[in-house]
N, C-alpha and C positions, 0 to 999 in steps of 0.2 A: 933485777927481775926475780920474783917469788914464784916457784913452781911446786904445785901440790901433787903428790903421788898417791894413787889408789891402787893397791895390790889387789888383783882380781884372778879368781879361779872359777871357771865356768865349764860344765859338762858339755861336750860336743855331741852332734848327732850320732857318732859312731861309738859313744860311751866314754872316750878318754877325756881327761881333764885337761883344759887348756888354761895356761897361765899367762897373763899379760898385765902390763901397767898402763893406767890411764894417767896421763899428765894433764893438769889443767892450770889455767892462769889465776883461778880463785878457788878457795876451798868451799865447794858446794856439792854435797853428796849426791843430791838428785841429778845435777848436771853431769857428774862423772858416770853415773849409771846410764843416763841418756847417751852419752858419748860412747860408753862401752856397747850399748845395744846398736848404735849406728855402725860401729866398726864391725860387729859381729854380722850384721845384715850385709855389710860389704864383702864378707868373705863366705857368705852362704850359710851362716849359722844363726840367722835371725830369730829361730825359735828357742834359742838358749835362754835359760832362766837367769836373769841378772837383778839381784835385789841388794840391799845394803850387807847382806850376809855374804854374798859373793864378791862384791866390790867394796873393799874397806879402805878408808883413808889410813895412809901409813906414814908419811912425812911431808914436811915443807922444806924445800931447799932454797936457800938464799945466797949462800956463799959461792962464788965462781967455781972453786974446786969441787963443790958438790953438786953442781948442776949437771943435767944430763947432756948428751951430745949436742953440738951446734945445730944439727939438722932438726932435733926435737925442740930446741929453743926457738928456732925460726918458725917452725909449724905452730907452736903455741902463740908466738906474737902475731901471727896472721889469722889464725882460726880459733884461738883461745883453748885448743886441746890437741892431743896427740895420743895415739895408743902405740906402745912398743911391746911386741909379742916376744915371749921368752921360750923359744923352741927347745932350748937345752933342758928345761924343767918339765916339759910335757911327758917325759918318760919316767917320771919318779912318782908312781901312784901311791906309794906309802905316805910321802909327805903332802901330796895333794889331797889325798882322801881324808887325812888327819885335819888339814886345813878346812875342808867343806863340812866337818862335823860340828 
């Protein structure tokens, strides 16, 4: 299984920067942005701006040792995509602000 990862930084309603990864079964930038928007809507952040600037392809993973958790692989097998939020990074404005510029 090949998994494509899109590194995503988006401004939330309250002004903080959210970091999450969009995992997809195919490399398709437009679909990754669509999936990011769907997920943001599901958490009440549907008005957040998501373009190729905020949602960037970062890597493709093929080898088992590099693949994400089994729960992510299972979701990708059934729905073709999964979002994994990274709450540990949401408190690092210096890195996130630099990434958005």
